[in-house]
VOBA-1610 file (N, C-alpha, C; in pm, whole numbers, padded with zeros to 5 digits, always signed):
BEGIN
Met+00063-00126-00004Met+00015-00018+00002Met+00083+00095-00027Arg+00042+00232-00088Arg+00093+00353-00048Arg+00071+00441+00038Gly-00040+00409+00074Gly-00076+00517+00231Gly-00212+00546+00202Leu-00276+00587+00305Leu-00371+00681+00325Leu-00337+00765+00423Cys-00390+00891+00368Cys-00385+01014+00426Cys-00505+01074+00490Ile-00509+01114+00578Ile-00636+01191+00642Ile-00592+01310+00681Phe-00679+01430+00649Phe-00651+01541+00709Phe-00768+01614+00766Leu-00774+01691+00836Leu-00838+01759+00952Leu-00806+01920+00926Ala-00879+02012+00812Ala-00859+02137+00843Ala-00921+02192+00894Ala-00887+02241+01007Ala-00956+02325+01111Ala-00876+02436+01202Glu-00832+02413+01325Glu-00787+02542+01349Glu-00644+02505+01370Gly-00600+02619+01334Gly-00432+02641+01351Gly-00355+02522+01232Leu-00241+02587+01187Leu-00203+02509+01064Leu-00134+02372+01146Ala-00124+02275+01132Ala-00064+02154+01189Ala-00057+02005+01096Leu+00070+01949+01114Leu+00045+01770+01040Leu+00050+01695+01141Leu-00041+01629+01122Leu-00019+01499+01216Leu-00033+01361+01122Arg+00076+01262+01165Arg+00108+01183+01099Arg+00061+01051+01183Phe-00028+00961+01138Phe-00063+00865+01211Phe+00012+00752+01196Thr+00065+00628+01237Thr+00063+00511+01199Thr-00023+00399+01302Pro-00021+00288+01299Pro-00087+00216+01368Pro-00027+00210+01538Asn+00100+00230+01494Asn+00180+00193+01624Asn+00265+00332+01695Arg+00245+00466+01619Arg+00310+00576+01680Arg+00245+00697+01610His+00286+00795+01671His+00250+00928+01593His+00404+01026+01580Ile+00400+01053+01433Ile+00478+01139+01416Ile+00407+01286+01375Tyr+00497+01369+01426Tyr+00469+01521+01391Tyr+00521+01605+01292Cys+00535+01705+01216Cys+00600+01807+01145Cys+00488+01886+01124Ser+00547+02029+01127Ser+00431+02130+01109Ser+00489+02287+01049Pro+00474+02293+00941Pro+00569+02458+00880Pro+00481+02538+00981Ser+00417+02547+01070Ser+00364+02635+01155Ser+00347+02582+01302His+00210+02610+01414His+00222+02559+01524His+00176+02422+01503Met+00164+02344+01630Met+00095+02233+01623Met-00030+02187+01672Thr-00082+02092+01623Thr-00217+02063+01715Thr-00240+01942+01668Gln-00263+01861+01809Gln-00239+01708+01838Gln-00390+01642+01821Leu-00406+01568+01712Leu-00517+01497+01681Leu-00465+01350+01693Pro-00509+01254+01811Pro-00478+01131+01852Pro-00552+01050+01812Phe-00524+00972+01662Phe-00584+00887+01649Phe-00536+00745+01689Pro-00612+00683+01769Pro-00551+00549+01816Pro-00544+00418+01745Ser-00451+00322+01766Ser-00477+00199+01701Ser-00613+00154+01679Pro-00680+00086+01567Pro-00807+00013+01564Pro-00740-00138+01644Gln-00836-00197+01745Gln-00840-00341+01809Gln-00779-00470+01685Ser-00874-00424+01579Ser-00838-00526+01472Ser-00851-00440+01349Gly-00820-00546+01227Gly-00838-00486+01113Gly-00730-00380+01079Val-00598-00376+01140Val-00498-00279+01142Val-00406-00303+00977Gln-00430-00406+00922Gln-00435-00410+00769Gln-00479-00313+00669Leu-00592-00243+00709Leu-00661-00185+00667Leu-00642-00012+00662Trp-00549+00001+00756Trp-00548+00161+00801Trp-00349+00167+00771Pro-00328+00204+00672Pro-00226+00238+00643Pro-00206+00376+00726Asp-00041+00441+00700Asp-00013+00551+00781Asp-00116+00686+00741Leu-00167+00744+00858Leu-00255+00839+00826Leu-00192+00953+00852Ala-00213+01102+00800Ala-00165+01202+00808Ala-00266+01302+00835Ala-00272+01395+00918Ala-00376+01485+00951Ala-00334+01654+00974Trp-00386+01741+00873Trp-00380+01871+00879Trp-00482+01928+00947Val-00416+02033+01002Val-00535+02129+01107Val-00528+02271+01088Leu-00603+02333+01032Leu-00599+02466+00987Leu-00734+02563+01028Asp-00709+02660+01088Asp-00813+02763+01138Asp-00859+02834+01042His-00969+02828+01029His-01045+02946+00919His-01023+03064+00950Ser-00994+03083+01063Ser-00977+03236+01103Ser-00811+03289+01075Val-00742+03189+01044Val-00577+03224+01004Val-00623+03200+00841Ala-00609+03309+00809Ala-00574+03276+00621Ala-00439+03273+00573Pro-00474+03132+00485Pro-00307+03112+00432Pro-00241+03227+00366Gln-00104+03255+00369Gln-00020+03328+00326Gln+00032+03314+00278Pro+00101+03335+00085Pro-00044+03460+00044Pro-00182+03370+00016Pro-00298+03424+00022Pro-00424+03347+00004Pro-00435+03249-00110Ser-00487+03140-00083Ser-00488+03022-00222Ser-00586+03088-00291Pro-00551+03097-00444Pro-00648+03157-00496Pro-00785+03061-00527Leu-00904+03125-00568Leu-01011+03020-00605Leu-01047+03043-00716Thr-01087+02901-00764Thr-01100+02871-00937Thr-01259+02926-00935Gly-01271+02940-01074Gly-01409+02999-01145Gly-01521+02926-01055Val-01524+02754-01054Val-01633+02683-01017Val-01683+02739-00861Glu-01563+02777-00816Glu-01564+02778-00614Glu-01614+02962-00633Gln-01576+03024-00720Gln-01685+03157-00691Gln-01760+03151-00745Ala-01849+03054-00836Ala-01954+03041-00901Ala-02079+02997-00740Arg-02000+02905-00696Arg-02066+02871-00579Arg-02090+02948-00442Leu-01986+03059-00443Leu-02002+03133-00318Leu-02094+03269-00385Glu-02099+03295-00489Glu-02206+03385-00548Glu-02344+03314-00530Lys-02386+03180-00501Lys-02508+03124-00500Lys-02534+03159-00346Leu-02475+03154-00256Leu-02478+03181-00084Leu-02547+03299-00083Val-02646+03305-00059Val-02726+03480+00039Val-02664+03514+00170His-02657+03413+00244His-02616+03426+00361His-02494+03465+00380Pro-02411+03580+00437Pro-02302+03646+00464Pro-02181+03536+00502Ala-02246+03489+00660Ala-02124+03400+00722Ala-02109+03274+00665Lys-02231+03188+00585Lys-02217+03083+00496Lys-02116+03112+00401Arg-02109+03236+00321Arg-02033+03245+00228Arg-01889+03263+00249Thr-01869+03331+00384Thr-01758+03345+00431Thr-01682+03252+00487Asn-01749+03136+00560Asn-01732+03002+00606Asn-01678+02898+00490Leu-01747+02930+00392Leu-01700+02817+00234Leu-01622+02852+00192Glu-01576+02989+00170Glu-01463+03083+00107Glu-01329+03056+00173Cys-01317+03048+00318Cys-01233+03002+00428Cys-01212+02870+00377Ser-01323+02771+00386Ser-01296+02637+00338Ser-01217+02610+00220Phe-01266+02661+00141Phe-01190+02641+00019Phe-01059+02657-00025Arg-00982+02793+00069Arg-00856+02818+00094Arg-00781+02729+00191Ala-00857+02706+00304Ala-00778+02614+00380Ala-00747+02469+00348Val-00832+02410+00240Val-00818+02260+00217Val-00707+02334+00098Arg-00717+02385-00028Arg-00602+02392-00107Arg-00477+02409-00058Ala-00491+02487+00070Ala-00321+02529+00122Ala-00289+02412+00192Gly-00378+02338+00236Gly-00325+02187+00306Gly-00234+02094+00186Leu-00352+02049+00064Leu-00334+01979-00022Leu-00217+02022-00107Ser-00190+02173-00095Ser-00048+02240-00167Ser+00094+02189-00077Asp+00050+02230+00044Asp+00183+02146+00180Asp+00187+02035+00139His+00097+01933+00130His+00129+01798+00176His+00181+01729+00038Leu+00118+01790-00099Leu+00176+01737-00218Leu+00299+01784-00277Gly+00343+01903-00188Gly+00510+01976-00216Gly+00469+02050-00349Cys+00366+02084-00364Cys+00314+02202-00518Cys+00261+02308-00446Gln+00262+02406-00585Gln+00177+02511-00538Gln+00051+02500-00545Ser-00012+02621-00502Ser-00162+02622-00443Ser-00260+02607-00577Thr-00213+02686-00699Thr-00258+02709-00827Thr-00281+02595-00901Glu-00167+02473-00859Glu-00199+02346-00927Glu-00269+02257-00869Val-00346+02265-00758Val-00407+02207-00685Val-00574+02220-00732Ile-00607+02165-00834Ile-00755+02157-00881Ile-00837+02036-00851Ile-00963+02106-00777Ile-01073+01988-00728Ile-01156+02014-00806Glu-01178+01872-00893Glu-01320+01840-00969Glu-01383+01771-00891His-01539+01742-00976His-01649+01655-00922His-01708+01573-01020Asp-01685+01433-00961Asp-01741+01316-01062Asp-01895+01380-01102Ala-01944+01271-01165Ala-02093+01262-01212Ala-02214+01283-01051Leu-02147+01175-00965Leu-02209+01186-00839Leu-02195+01262-00746Gly-02105+01393-00747Gly-02047+01505-00684Gly-01945+01473-00597Ala-01882+01341-00621Ala-01718+01316-00537Ala-01638+01404-00582Pro-01569+01428-00508Pro-01436+01519-00561Pro-01316+01418-00569Phe-01218+01516-00644Phe-01136+01428-00695Phe-01014+01558-00763Leu-00878+01498-00734Leu-00779+01608-00765Leu-00757+01565-00941Ser-00742+01691-00982Ser-00758+01666-01163Ser-00612+01631-01216Ser-00509+01661-01136Ser-00352+01617-01159Ser-00360+01469-01078Asp-00450+01398-01027Asp-00414+01267-00982Asp-00576+01193-00955Pro-00635+01191-01077Pro-00773+01126-01028Pro-00788+01010-00983Asp-00629+00899-00995Asp-00662+00817-00919Asp-00661+00785-00780Arg-00622+00876-00733Arg-00626+00911-00581Arg-00746+00942-00538His-00815+00871-00426His-00931+00894-00360His-00915+01004-00256Leu-01011+01094-00293Leu-01041+01244-00198Leu-01164+01249-00138Ser-01197+01288-00026Ser-01309+01328+00036Ser-01287+01424+00106Ile-01389+01518+00130Ile-01408+01638+00170Ile-01520+01675+00255Ser-01487+01723+00369Ser-01607+01757+00491Ser-01587+01895+00527Arg-01733+01961+00559Arg-01707+02128+00610Arg-01809+02137+00750Thr-01797+02215+00817Thr-01871+02242+00922Thr-01808+02368+01007Glu-01892+02449+01060Glu-01843+02600+01083Glu-01732+02607+01127Gly-01621+02704+01059Gly-01503+02716+01084Gly-01411+02607+01098Trp-01435+02493+01029Trp-01353+02385+01005Trp-01406+02330+00901Ser-01282+02268+00816Ser-01285+02189+00715Ser-01205+02042+00730Ala-01236+01940+00652Ala-01178+01832+00662Ala-01152+01749+00531Phe-01053+01680+00502Phe-01048+01558+00403Phe-00950+01506+00402Ala-00972+01377+00316Ala-00900+01259+00325Ala-00849+01256+00192Leu-00735+01160+00201Leu-00650+01127+00050Leu-00627+00977+00042Ser-00649+00925-00028Ser-00613+00736-00038Ser-00538+00721-00191His-00433+00662-00201His-00431+00562-00338His-00507+00433-00318Asp-00489+00362-00223Asp-00535+00219-00194Asp-00671+00194-00191Ala-00747+00288-00163Ala-00915+00231-00117Ala-00986+00393-00117Ala-01096+00350-00147Ala-01183+00409-00142Ala-01212+00502+00040Val-01213+00626+00048Val-01197+00669+00176Val-01330+00767+00222Gly-01366+00810+00327Gly-01480+00892+00349Gly-01441+00963+00471Ile-01493+01108+00508Ile-01440+01155+00595Ile-01574+01283+00614Asp-01623+01277+00751Asp-01717+01354+00785Asp-01703+01434+00949Ile-01700+01555+00959Ile-01690+01631+01049Ile-01804+01733+01057Glu-01859+01699+01213Glu-01967+01818+01253Glu-01908+01894+01386Arg-01970+01986+01411Arg-01946+02054+01532Arg-02053+02014+01633Val-02015+01998+01740Val-02108+01942+01845Val-02189+02075+01921Arg-02306+02057+01884Arg-02390+02160+01953Arg-02512+02073+01995Ala-02616+02176+02059Ala-02710+02113+02101Ala-02822+02131+02005Leu-02902+02008+01971Leu-02986+02034+01878Leu-03084+01907+01921Asn-03229+01892+01838Asn-03336+01778+01867Asn-03279+01681+01794Trp-03217+01574+01837Trp-03151+01483+01738Trp-03291+01401+01717Arg-03408+01403+01791Arg-03519+01315+01758Arg-03571+01330+01670Gln-03591+01460+01601Gln-03605+01501+01467Gln-03539+01495+01352Met-03431+01399+01373Met-03326+01340+01289Met-03337+01199+01248Val-03381+01140+01363Val-03365+00991+01388Val-03416+00926+01265Ser-03530+00934+01197Ser-03575+00885+01064Ser-03454+00887+00957Met-03401+01011+01002Met-03295+01020+00855Met-03193+00947+00858Val-03137+00901+00999Val-03008+00883+00978Val-02977+00730+01087Cys-03092+00712+01179Cys-03068+00590+01247Cys-03134+00466+01208Ala-03088+00325+01211Ala-03155+00222+01207Ala-03276+00222+01344Pro-03371+00116+01328Pro-03454+00138+01447Pro-03392+00077+01565Ser-03335-00004+01554Ser-03172-00033+01683Ser-03146+00082+01720Glu-03105+00158+01674Glu-03002+00251+01658Glu-03081+00362+01740Ser-03209+00360+01693Ser-03321+00474+01755Ser-03337+00450+01890Ser-03356+00326+01895Ser-03406+00238+02041Ser-03273+00259+02141Leu-03186+00232+02117Leu-03088+00268+02207Leu-03046+00394+02245Leu-03094+00531+02137Leu-03102+00689+02186Leu-03187+00677+02294Ser-03288+00640+02236Ser-03399+00670+02350Ser-03416+00613+02507Gln-03330+00507+02473Gln-03316+00452+02643Gln-03171+00539+02695Leu-03087+00633+02653Leu-03009+00664+02746Leu-03091+00791+02819Glu-03000+00823+02914Glu-03075+00933+02995Glu-03041+01043+02918Glu-03141+01161+02974Glu-03176+01298+02938Glu-03036+01339+02916Gly-02983+01394+02774Gly-02858+01449+02744Gly-02748+01374+02720Ala-02769+01252+02729Ala-02633+01180+02728Ala-02676+01067+02604Ala-02789+01109+02519Ala-02775+01081+02369Ala-02691+01175+02261Leu-02663+01311+02293Leu-02630+01370+02198Leu-02496+01337+02139Leu-02378+01305+02231Leu-02265+01243+02159Leu-02284+01121+02072Pro-02374+01020+02130Pro-02387+00899+02075Pro-02438+00912+01886Phe-02551+01004+01902Phe-02627+01065+01755Phe-02515+01139+01676Tyr-02428+01183+01731Tyr-02305+01267+01608Tyr-02201+01177+01600Arg-02184+01051+01686Arg-02119+00930+01612Arg-02204+00862+01515Ile-02297+00817+01543Ile-02363+00755+01420Ile-02375+00869+01280Trp-02411+00980+01342Trp-02426+01057+01194Trp-02282+01079+01117Thr-02177+01091+01216Thr-02033+01127+01130Thr-01961+00998+01072Ala-02032+00907+01138Ala-01971+00755+01088Ala-01998+00712+00991Lys-02146+00769+00983Lys-02247+00718+00862Lys-02240+00794+00723Glu-02218+00906+00727Glu-02187+01004+00666Glu-02045+00927+00569Ala-01935+00897+00660Ala-01794+00875+00629Ala-01821+00751+00535Ile-01917+00674+00604Ile-01930+00536+00530Ile-01985+00548+00381Met-02069+00629+00391Met-02159+00660+00250Met-02058+00744+00144Lys-01963+00837+00153Lys-01884+00882+00135Lys-01799+00792+00043Ala-01719+00698+00150Ala-01626+00591+00108Ala-01698+00488-00023Ala-01833+00492+00013Ala-01921+00402-00082Ala-01952+00480-00186Gly-01895+00622-00230Gly-01927+00674-00350Gly-02121+00711-00362Gln-02169+00680-00241Gln-02307+00716-00267Gln-02390+00819-00223Gly-02293+00865-00116Gly-02344+00984-00022Gly-02481+00970+00019Phe-02566+01023+00086Phe-02683+01015+00128Phe-02827+00905+00054Arg-02775+00888-00118Arg-02843+00803-00178Arg-02872+00667-00130Met-02747+00623-00070Met-02713+00482-00005Met-02822+00455+00093Gly-02873+00592+00197Gly-02970+00544+00306Gly-02874+00530+00423Ala-02882+00635+00535Ala-02815+00600+00613Ala-02880+00478+00736Pro-03002+00498+00756Pro-03046+00366+00789Pro-03036+00244+00777Ser-03009+00229+00647Ser-02954+00081+00634Ser-02841+00039+00698Ile-02756+00116+00741Ile-02656+00124+00782Ile-02643+00073+00921Gly-02576-00011+00983Gly-02579-00050+01138Gly-02446-00034+01183Leu-02447+00003+01273Leu-02349+00037+01378Leu-02363-00051+01503Pro-02239-00098+01551Pro-02191-00149+01687Pro-02269-00059+01784Glu-02304-00138+01870Glu-02362-00074+02007Glu-02236+00017+02055Arg-02154-00054+02102Arg-01995-00028+02136Arg-01960+00086+02135Phe-01952+00103+01987Phe-01909+00203+01868Phe-02012+00331+01887Ile-02140+00316+01924Ile-02251+00418+01929Ile-02205+00496+02046Ile-02179+00432+02151Ile-02186+00454+02321Ile-02061+00501+02331Gly-01979+00500+02233Gly-01810+00538+02272Gly-01705+00426+02330Glu-01749+00336+02373Glu-01679+00203+02423Glu-01538+00213+02371Thr-01554+00170+02218Thr-01464+00170+02139Thr-01459+00285+02011Ala-01362+00329+01956Ala-01370+00434+01834Ala-01348+00369+01749Tyr-01334+00233+01707Tyr-01311+00198+01593Tyr-01429+00078+01567Ala-01473+00059+01455Ala-01544-00073+01411Ala-01561-00102+01280Glu-01573-00239+01239Glu-01591-00308+01097Glu-01701-00321+01084Val-01756-00220+00971Val-01895-00235+00969Val-01973-00268+00798Arg-02041-00335+00803Arg-02091-00421+00674Arg-02217-00329+00610Ala-02174-00289+00534Ala-02309-00189+00456Ala-02313-00221+00285Ala-02416-00270+00231Ala-02432-00268+00064Ala-02327-00340+00002Gly-02328-00488+00097Gly-02231-00584+00039Gly-02065-00561+00016His-02027-00416+00123His-01867-00414+00118His-01882-00386+00296Gly-01720-00411+00294Gly-01644-00387+00466Gly-01643-00231+00496Tyr-01640-00188+00586Tyr-01594-00041+00614Tyr-01497-00075+00730Ala-01364-00040+00734Ala-01322+00008+00841Ala-01355+00146+00902Thr-01413+00160+01043Thr-01446+00296+01073Thr-01426+00349+01188Tyr-01378+00470+01210Tyr-01286+00514+01328Tyr-01398+00662+01334Cys-01408+00699+01465Cys-01462+00784+01494Cys-01448+00856+01657Ser-01409+00966+01668Ser-01354+01069+01797Ser-01442+01208+01791Leu-01398+01252+01925Leu-01447+01372+01957Leu-01291+01453+01949His-01277+01567+01934His-01144+01657+01887His-01208+01794+01952Gly-01210+01839+02070Gly-01282+01964+02129Gly-01408+01935+02144Tyr-01490+02035+02014Tyr-01627+02046+02009Tyr-01653+01981+01837Ile-01568+01886+01810Ile-01548+01858+01678Ile-01558+01732+01655Met-01683+01635+01597Met-01655+01497+01588Met-01642+01458+01456Ala-01513+01369+01471Ala-01469+01323+01332Ala-01546+01202+01313Gly-01578+01140+01171Gly-01600+01001+01158Gly-01500+00947+01022Ile-01469+00834+01015Ile-01365+00826+00889Ile-01402+00692+00850Ala-01379+00658+00747Ala-01408+00515+00692Ala-01351+00493+00542Leu-01304+00379+00575Leu-01201+00318+00451Leu-01293+00169+00393Lys-01297+00185+00271Lys-01372+00092+00221Lys-01243-00033+00188Ala-01293-00146+00236Ala-01221-00286+00247Ala-01204-00311+00087Ala-01074-00395+00060Ala-01066-00429-00048Ala-01160-00509-00121
//
């Protein structure tokens, strides 16, 4: 395997490289640690990982350029805060890719296939996944297998209104049995892990999140790693909380 790279474009500029047995850190700026522990099983599915962490409020210098497609997406947004967040994300992700790939930011061109999945025009065979939330962005790269990543900013919400869109019946039942206030993080684990799996599958929400079943120990946080079977394929799935950001990552088994 040539390696899997996981990037979390979030606060600060930092590079974290993860291997199943150790962490290696290097950074062109200050460093932010994102500890990805080794899974108990399926280690062969997890090559070396690396994570970039970037703060949307710290603009890359010089600023990464925007493409015409990105400018067009920004112009469609009416809400100023959403437009600013997306613009910062475009620049942060491109800066992170530029640093990692050792190329100029102008050489980093992100396109999308017919199903909306992103890919690098300079290296279309490399798997790419991107996620965004308020103030944070994330992207994952892999030469070896399809990968998906999703991040969500944990905040108080009425998760019961979203259960039918996200949870299998057994998962909904599990959440309802938890004490008041104790179901929020489990819900975010379900949400981010399933979005990551659906991205790795190349289907997005067309796959149907309720059709994916997650282990109870994974949902309640007793383990951060799970091997999940969905739509005839296996997915090595990892989920963890970093500050107030829940991150889910899935790698499709060969």
